[in-house]
C-alpha positions as CSV (number, residue, x, y, z in Angstrom):
1,M,138.2,144.4,119.4
2,S,137.7,141.0,121.1
3,A,133.9,141.5,121.2
4,G,133.8,142.2,117.5
5,A,135.9,139.2,116.7
6,D,133.5,137.1,118.8
7,E,130.5,138.4,117.0
8,G,132.2,137.7,113.7
9,E,132.9,134.1,114.8
10,V,129.3,133.7,115.9
11,G,128.1,135.0,112.6
12,A,130.4,132.8,110.7
13,G,129.2,129.8,112.8
14,R,125.6,130.6,112.1
15,G,126.3,131.0,108.4
16,A,128.1,127.6,108.3
17,A,125.3,126.0,110.2
18,S,122.7,127.5,107.8
19,G,124.8,126.4,104.8
20,A,125.0,122.8,106.3
21,D,121.2,122.8,106.8
22,N,120.6,123.9,103.3
23,S,123.0,121.3,101.9
24,A,121.3,118.6,103.9
25,W,117.9,119.8,102.7
26,R,119.1,119.7,99.1
27,R,120.5,116.2,99.5
28,L,117.2,115.1,101.1
29,R,115.2,116.6,98.2
30,R,117.5,114.9,95.6
31,T,117.0,111.6,97.4
32,L,113.3,112.0,97.4
33,A,113.3,113.0,93.8
34,R,115.2,109.9,92.8
35,G,112.7,107.8,94.6
36,L,109.7,109.3,92.7
37,P,108.3,107.6,89.6
38,G,109.6,109.0,86.3
39,S,106.2,109.3,84.6
40,L,103.5,111.8,85.4
41,R,100.9,109.0,85.7
42,G,103.1,107.2,88.2
43,R,103.5,110.3,90.3
44,F,99.7,110.9,90.2
45,V,99.2,107.3,91.4
46,L,101.7,107.8,94.2
47,I,100.0,111.0,95.3
48,M,96.6,109.2,95.3
49,L,98.1,106.3,97.3
50,V,99.7,108.5,99.9
51,G,96.6,110.7,100.1
52,V,94.2,107.8,100.5
53,L,96.3,105.9,103.0
54,G,96.9,109.1,105.0
55,A,93.2,110.0,105.0
56,Q,92.3,106.4,106.0
57,L,94.9,106.3,108.8
58,A,93.9,109.7,110.1
59,S,90.2,108.8,110.0
60,Y,90.7,105.4,111.6
61,A,92.9,106.9,114.3
62,L,90.3,109.6,115.1
63,W,87.5,107.1,115.0
64,T,89.4,104.6,117.2
65,H,90.2,107.4,119.7
66,Q,86.5,108.4,119.9
67,A,85.3,104.8,120.1
68,R,87.8,104.0,122.9
69,D,86.7,107.1,124.9
70,S,83.1,106.1,124.4
71,R,83.7,102.5,125.4
72,L,85.6,103.7,128.5
73,E,82.8,106.0,129.5
74,Q,80.3,103.1,129.0
75,V,82.6,100.7,131.0
76,D,83.0,103.3,133.8
77,E,79.2,103.9,134.1
78,L,78.3,100.2,133.9
79,S,81.0,99.0,136.3
80,R,80.0,101.6,138.9
81,N,76.4,100.4,138.7
82,V,77.5,96.8,139.0
83,A,79.8,97.7,141.9
84,Y,76.9,99.3,143.8
85,S,74.8,96.2,143.1
86,V,77.5,93.9,144.4
87,A,77.8,96.1,147.5
88,S,74.1,95.8,148.1
89,T,74.2,92.0,147.6
90,V,77.1,91.8,150.1
91,R,75.2,94.0,152.6
92,F,72.1,91.8,152.2
93,F,74.1,88.6,152.8
94,R,75.7,90.1,155.8
95,S,72.3,90.8,157.3
96,L,71.1,87.2,156.9
97,P,71.6,84.6,159.5
98,V,74.1,82.0,158.4
99,D,71.6,79.2,158.3
100,Y,69.4,81.1,155.8
101,R,72.1,82.0,153.3
102,H,72.0,78.7,151.4
103,V,68.3,79.1,151.0
104,V,68.7,82.5,149.2
105,L,71.5,81.0,147.1
106,D,69.3,78.2,145.9
107,Q,66.5,80.7,145.0
108,L,69.0,82.8,143.1
109,R,70.2,79.8,141.1
110,D,66.7,78.6,140.4
111,M,65.8,82.0,138.9
112,G,67.9,81.2,135.9
113,G,68.1,84.7,134.4
114,T,69.7,86.6,137.2
115,R,72.5,89.0,136.7
116,F,74.8,87.5,139.2
117,F,76.0,84.0,140.1
118,V,76.6,84.1,143.9
119,S,78.1,81.5,146.2
120,V,79.6,81.4,149.6
121,N,82.9,79.5,149.9
122,D,85.2,78.7,152.7
123,H,88.2,79.9,150.9
124,R,89.1,82.2,148.0
125,I,88.8,80.5,144.6
126,P,91.9,81.0,142.4
127,V,91.1,82.8,139.1
128,D,93.2,82.8,135.9
129,D,93.1,86.5,135.4
130,I,92.8,87.6,131.8
131,G,92.7,90.9,130.0
132,E,94.7,94.1,130.3
133,G,94.4,97.7,129.4
134,A,92.5,100.8,130.3
135,A,89.1,99.1,130.5
136,Q,90.3,96.6,133.1
137,S,91.9,99.4,135.1
138,V,88.7,101.4,135.1
139,V,86.6,98.4,136.3
140,I,89.0,97.4,139.1
141,D,89.5,100.9,140.3
142,N,85.7,101.6,140.5
143,F,85.1,98.3,142.4
144,H,87.8,99.0,144.9
145,Q,86.6,102.5,145.5
146,I,82.9,101.7,145.8
147,L,83.4,98.6,148.0
148,A,85.7,100.5,150.3
149,S,83.3,103.4,150.6
150,E,80.1,101.3,150.9
151,L,81.3,98.3,152.9
152,G,84.6,99.4,154.3
153,V,86.2,96.5,152.4
154,D,89.7,97.2,151.1
155,N,90.9,93.6,150.4
156,A,88.4,92.6,147.8
157,R,89.8,90.6,144.8
158,V,88.5,91.9,141.4
159,E,89.5,89.8,138.4
160,F,88.4,88.7,135.0
161,S,88.1,85.1,133.9
162,S,87.5,83.2,130.7
163,P,84.3,81.0,130.8
164,D,86.4,78.0,130.0
165,T,88.6,78.4,133.1
166,L,86.1,79.9,135.5
167,R,85.9,77.8,138.8
168,L,83.1,77.9,141.3
169,F,82.4,76.6,144.8
170,N,84.7,75.1,147.4
171,N,85.7,72.2,145.2
172,E,86.7,74.6,142.4
173,V,84.5,72.9,139.8
174,L,84.5,74.4,136.3
175,L,81.5,76.4,135.1
176,N,81.2,74.2,132.0
177,D,80.9,71.2,134.2
178,L,77.8,72.5,136.0
179,P,74.2,72.0,134.9
180,P,72.8,75.0,132.9
181,R,70.5,76.1,135.7
182,W,73.5,76.5,138.0
183,G,74.9,79.4,136.3
184,R,75.4,78.9,132.5
185,H,72.3,80.9,131.6
186,S,73.6,83.8,133.7
187,L,77.2,83.8,132.7
188,L,77.3,82.7,129.1
189,L,76.1,84.4,125.9
190,D,76.3,81.9,123.1
191,P,78.0,82.0,120.7
192,V,80.0,84.8,122.2
193,D,82.2,84.2,125.2
194,P,82.8,87.5,126.9
195,P,85.1,87.8,129.9
196,I,83.4,87.2,133.3
197,L,84.0,89.6,136.2
198,V,84.7,87.8,139.4
199,V,84.6,89.6,142.7
200,Q,85.6,87.8,145.9
201,L,85.6,89.4,149.3
202,P,85.5,88.1,152.9
203,L,82.0,87.8,154.2
204,D,82.9,87.0,157.7
205,A,85.6,85.2,159.6
206,Q,84.5,81.8,158.1
207,G,83.7,82.5,154.4
208,W,84.2,84.3,151.2
209,L,81.4,85.7,149.1
210,Y,81.9,84.8,145.5
211,V,80.1,87.0,142.9
212,A,80.4,86.4,139.1
213,T,78.7,88.6,136.5
214,L,78.9,89.8,132.9
215,L,79.7,93.3,131.7
216,P,77.8,93.6,128.5
217,V,80.4,95.7,126.7
218,P,81.6,94.4,123.3
219,E,85.3,94.0,122.8
220,L,86.0,94.9,126.4
221,F,89.7,94.3,126.3
222,E,90.4,95.0,122.6
223,D,92.6,98.1,122.3
224,G,94.0,97.3,118.9
225,W,92.7,100.0,116.5
226,L,93.2,98.0,113.3
227,S,91.3,94.8,113.4
228,G,91.0,92.3,110.6
229,E,87.5,93.7,109.6
230,R,88.8,97.2,109.5
231,L,91.9,96.2,107.6
232,F,89.7,94.4,105.0
233,A,87.4,97.5,104.7
234,A,90.4,99.8,104.3
235,L,91.9,97.5,101.6
236,I,88.6,97.5,99.7
237,V,88.3,101.3,99.8
238,L,92.0,101.6,98.8
239,L,91.6,99.3,95.8
240,A,88.4,101.0,94.7
241,V,90.0,104.5,94.9
242,I,93.2,103.3,93.1
243,G,91.1,101.7,90.3
244,L,89.0,104.7,89.8
245,S,92.0,107.0,90.0
246,L,93.9,105.0,87.4
247,L,91.1,105.3,85.0
248,G,90.8,109.1,85.6
249,I,94.6,109.6,85.5
250,R,94.9,107.6,82.4
251,S,92.2,109.7,80.7
252,A,93.8,112.9,81.9
253,T,97.4,112.0,80.9
254,R,96.6,110.5,77.5
255,P,96.5,113.9,75.8
256,L,99.9,114.8,77.4
257,A,101.3,111.5,76.0
258,R,100.0,112.4,72.6
259,L,101.6,115.8,72.9
260,S,104.9,114.3,73.9
261,R,104.9,111.9,70.9
262,A,104.0,114.8,68.6
263,A,106.8,116.9,70.0
264,R,109.3,114.1,69.4
265,Q,108.1,113.6,65.9
266,L,108.1,117.2,65.1
267,G,111.9,117.3,65.2
268,D,112.2,114.7,62.5
269,D,109.0,114.8,60.5
270,L,107.3,118.1,60.0
271,D,104.6,116.5,57.9
272,S,103.2,114.6,60.9
273,P,99.4,115.1,61.3
274,P,98.2,117.8,63.7
275,L,96.9,117.0,67.2
276,R,93.2,116.7,67.9
277,E,92.1,119.9,69.6
278,T,89.7,118.2,71.9
279,G,89.5,117.3,75.6
280,P,89.5,119.7,78.6
281,R,90.0,123.3,78.0
282,E,93.6,123.4,79.0
283,V,94.5,120.4,76.9
284,A,92.6,121.7,73.9
285,A,94.4,125.1,74.2
286,T,97.8,123.4,74.4
287,A,97.0,121.3,71.3
288,L,95.9,124.4,69.4
289,A,99.1,126.2,70.4
290,F,101.2,123.2,69.3
291,N,99.4,122.9,66.0
292,R,100.0,126.7,65.3
293,M,103.7,126.2,66.2
294,Q,104.0,123.2,63.9
295,R,102.4,125.2,61.0
296,R,104.8,128.1,61.5
297,I,107.8,125.8,61.7
298,Q,106.7,124.0,58.5
299,H,106.2,127.4,56.8
300,Q,109.7,128.5,57.9
301,V,111.3,125.3,56.8
302,E,109.6,125.5,53.4
303,E,110.7,129.1,53.1
304,R,114.3,128.1,54.0
305,E,114.3,125.4,51.4
306,R,112.9,127.7,48.7
307,L,115.5,130.3,49.7
308,F,118.5,128.0,49.3
309,T,117.1,126.5,46.1
310,A,116.7,130.0,44.7
311,I,120.2,131.0,45.7
312,S,121.6,127.8,44.2
313,H,119.7,128.4,41.0
314,D,120.6,132.1,40.8
315,L,124.3,131.4,41.5
316,K,124.6,128.9,38.7
317,T,124.5,131.4,35.9
318,P,127.0,133.9,37.3
319,L,129.3,131.1,38.4
320,T,129.2,129.6,34.9
321,R,130.0,133.0,33.3
322,M,132.9,133.6,35.7
323,R,134.2,130.1,35.0
324,L,134.1,130.8,31.3
325,R,135.9,134.1,31.8
326,A,138.5,132.4,34.0
327,E,139.2,129.9,31.3
328,M,140.0,132.7,29.0
329,L,142.7,134.2,31.2
330,D,146.2,134.0,29.7
331,D,148.1,133.7,33.0
332,A,147.9,130.0,33.9
333,H,148.7,130.6,37.6
334,Q,145.9,133.2,37.9
335,R,143.5,131.0,35.9
336,E,144.2,128.1,38.3
337,R,143.7,130.2,41.4
338,F,140.5,131.8,40.0
339,C,139.0,128.4,39.1
340,A,139.9,127.0,42.6
341,A,138.1,129.9,44.2
342,L,135.1,129.2,42.0
343,D,135.2,125.5,42.9
344,E,135.3,126.4,46.6
345,L,132.3,128.7,46.2
346,D,130.4,126.1,44.4
347,L,131.3,123.5,47.1
348,L,130.0,125.8,49.9
349,V,126.7,126.4,48.1
350,K,126.2,122.6,47.6
351,G,127.2,121.9,51.2
352,A,124.7,124.4,52.5
353,L,122.0,122.8,50.4
354,A,123.1,119.3,51.6
355,S,123.0,120.5,55.2
356,V,119.4,121.8,54.8
357,R,118.1,118.8,53.0
358,G,120.1,116.3,55.0
359,L,118.3,117.1,58.2
360,D,114.9,115.8,56.8
361,L,114.8,112.0,57.1
362,H,111.8,111.2,54.9
363,E,112.3,107.4,54.8
364,A,110.6,104.3,56.0
365,I,112.2,102.3,58.8
366,E,113.7,99.0,57.7
367,P,116.0,96.3,59.2
368,V,119.6,97.3,58.2
369,D,122.5,94.9,58.1
370,V,125.1,97.3,59.6
371,R,128.0,95.0,58.9
372,A,127.1,94.7,55.2
373,L,126.6,98.5,55.0
374,L,130.0,99.2,56.5
375,E,131.7,96.7,54.2
376,G,130.1,98.3,51.2
377,L,131.3,101.7,52.3
378,A,134.8,100.3,53.0
379,E,135.0,99.2,49.3
380,E,134.1,102.7,48.3
381,M,136.8,104.2,50.5
382,V,139.4,102.0,48.7
383,L,138.6,103.9,45.5
384,Q,139.5,107.1,47.3
385,G,142.8,105.7,48.4
386,G,141.8,104.7,51.9
387,E,141.9,101.4,53.8
388,V,139.0,100.4,56.1
389,T,138.8,97.1,58.1
390,V,135.5,96.0,59.7
391,T,135.3,93.5,62.6
392,G,132.5,92.2,64.8
393,R,129.0,91.2,64.1
394,A,125.6,92.9,64.6
395,A,122.0,91.9,64.3
396,P,119.8,93.9,61.8
397,L,119.1,97.4,63.2
398,P,115.7,99.1,62.6
399,A,116.7,102.3,60.9
400,K,116.3,104.5,57.8
401,P,118.8,103.0,55.4
402,L,119.9,106.0,53.4
403,A,120.1,108.3,56.4
404,L,122.2,105.7,58.3
405,K,124.4,105.2,55.3
406,R,125.0,108.9,55.0
407,C,125.9,109.1,58.7
408,L,128.5,106.3,58.5
409,S,129.8,107.5,55.1
410,N,130.6,111.0,56.5
411,L,132.5,109.5,59.4
412,L,134.5,107.1,57.2
413,E,135.3,109.9,54.7
414,N,136.7,112.0,57.5
415,A,138.7,109.1,58.9
416,V,140.2,108.2,55.5
417,F,140.8,111.8,54.6
418,Y,142.7,112.6,57.8
419,G,144.2,109.2,58.6
420,K,144.3,107.2,55.3
421,R,143.2,104.1,57.1
422,A,140.5,103.2,59.8
423,E,139.4,100.3,61.9
424,V,135.7,99.8,62.6
425,H,134.5,97.4,65.3
426,L,130.9,96.3,66.0
427,D,129.8,95.3,69.6
428,D,126.2,94.2,69.7
429,S,123.9,93.3,72.6
430,A,120.2,93.0,73.2
431,A,120.0,96.5,74.5
432,M,122.7,98.5,72.6
433,L,124.7,98.5,69.4
434,T,128.1,100.1,69.7
435,I,130.2,101.1,66.7
436,T,133.7,102.1,67.3
437,L,135.6,103.9,64.5
438,R,139.3,104.7,64.9
439,D,141.5,106.6,62.4
440,H,145.2,107.3,62.4
441,G,145.1,111.1,61.9
442,P,146.1,113.9,64.2
443,G,143.0,113.6,66.5
444,I,141.1,116.5,67.9
445,A,142.0,118.6,71.0
446,E,139.6,118.1,73.9
447,G,138.4,121.7,73.9
448,Q,137.4,121.5,70.3
449,R,135.5,118.2,70.3
450,E,132.0,119.8,70.7
451,R,132.8,122.7,68.5
452,V,133.4,120.5,65.4
453,F,129.7,119.5,65.3
454,S,128.7,123.1,64.5
455,P,128.0,123.8,60.8
456,F,130.9,125.1,58.7
457,V,133.4,124.7,61.5
458,R,136.8,123.3,60.3
459,L,139.8,123.0,62.6
460,E,142.1,123.1,59.5
461,P,142.6,126.9,59.0
462,S,142.7,126.9,55.2
463,R,139.5,127.2,53.1
464,S,140.6,124.7,50.4
465,R,138.4,121.7,49.8
466,H,141.6,119.7,49.4
467,T,142.6,120.3,53.0
468,G,139.3,119.6,54.8
469,G,135.7,119.7,53.5
470,S,133.0,122.2,54.3
471,G,132.6,121.4,58.0
472,L,129.2,119.9,57.8
473,G,129.8,116.1,57.9
474,L,130.1,115.6,61.7
475,G,127.1,117.7,62.4
476,I,124.9,115.9,59.9
477,A,126.1,112.5,61.2
478,R,125.3,113.3,64.8
479,H,121.9,114.6,63.9
480,I,121.1,111.4,62.0
481,L,122.4,109.3,64.8
482,R,120.3,111.1,67.4
483,A,117.2,110.8,65.3
484,H,117.8,107.0,65.5
485,G,118.0,107.1,69.3
486,G,121.8,107.1,69.5
487,E,124.6,109.3,70.6
488,M,128.2,110.0,69.4
489,T,131.3,110.7,71.4
490,L,134.8,111.7,70.3
491,D,138.1,110.8,72.0
492,N,141.7,110.6,71.1
493,H,143.4,107.1,71.0
494,P,146.5,106.7,73.2
495,G,148.4,105.4,70.1
496,G,147.3,108.4,68.0
497,G,144.3,109.2,65.9
498,L,140.6,109.9,66.7
499,V,138.1,107.4,68.1
500,V,134.5,107.9,67.3
501,T,132.0,105.9,69.4
502,L,128.4,105.5,68.2
503,K,125.9,104.0,70.6
504,V,122.4,103.1,69.3
505,S,119.8,101.8,71.6
506,R,117.8,98.9,70.3
507,H,114.8,100.0,72.5
508,A,114.5,103.4,70.9
509,D,111.1,104.8,70.2
510,H,110.6,104.2,66.5
511,D,107.9,106.8,66.5
512,E,110.7,109.4,66.6
513,L,111.9,108.3,63.2
514,S,108.5,108.1,61.6
């Protein structure tokens, strides 16, 4: 029983750990997604940047590794050869009588193009050692190993010096202070100043043999893999790739942008021109499918309008006959009820037609004075027994005048009908126009606020036009507002009544309204 419990605890622990890992992974993905550009073009550019930079870094790292290995092999071979030459020179000097050594040194200096600068000093010359890294270690290790094996010398000093600080002879004179024939032709390569290898080892009890030479290896101590020249070349390649990529990506995404604009326009203007069925095969196929869809939607909308028009026309005659017969009824109560039912039926038919036709905004965009429009509607509400006050100011809003008027009119009619009076406030800014409309009616329960936007939905249970309309006004108003790049929210006021908030962006894409 205990073992089973332990296994259950282990399984639960593993499940919890797996759930935590999945949650962390999801958070990481959400964080990365928020950091990505919003547009397809921006994501393509980011992918190209990451790809090019990654490829360049990988290629430079590989190239640098190979170049470093090749340079180290070259340094190893060259330093071993030079070490054997130095060992032979030391062995030769050891075999000479002391009185003849200076004669050989003079002959070496007079030769001008020799590989070594050799001198015999009575003490070890101090050297300002420069350089570091793998190349220096290879050279020093090779010299110590070869000098020890060939000469039995284990106390040789192997160092690298800059030509500017290289000192020679017993009096430690600088190389730059000597005549050219005394060593400059052997140890300097104008205009390049490579490091000079200095080997000093005891020749006998009274002197030190001083040997200076060059290792003709470019960039002997340079281990940095990203030099200024390579960085400049990488930058040029990166800019060239980005420029060409931007041209290609722009050409590839332009059809998608046209498709996006056409899809936005389709919701508000079915008569927009079809897309050009050109470009790559996939883009042309997408444009063809979109145009077919647009034609089918246009056909269905036209059929819908014809259907409602035919219904309206065909119902007029029987409704008129029924109204005439109702007027002939002797019972006044029955006559009134019959006429009210006919009025309600006529209202439903007209409301359905208004809903169908009201969703098509065939108007030109014009600057609309929203304050003046609301004040004009407020005067009309007075004739219906309502009271509307308007406060605040707003700059002209690019909109379709009749559509916007219908939107605000529907909202004010509802406010006056349910609350008798309403207050409208305008709050304008460079980015957003906010219209707040408050009535003094019963308000709307929170669970019903989205439902009231559906067609023919009325929260008032009766079907009489005197207790609540046809249930189309709010839906039409929100559709018009969304077509203008806005949004509508409903909320109850703490002091009673409904608050309708309309927010319209001043940076909305006007192509959506065209």
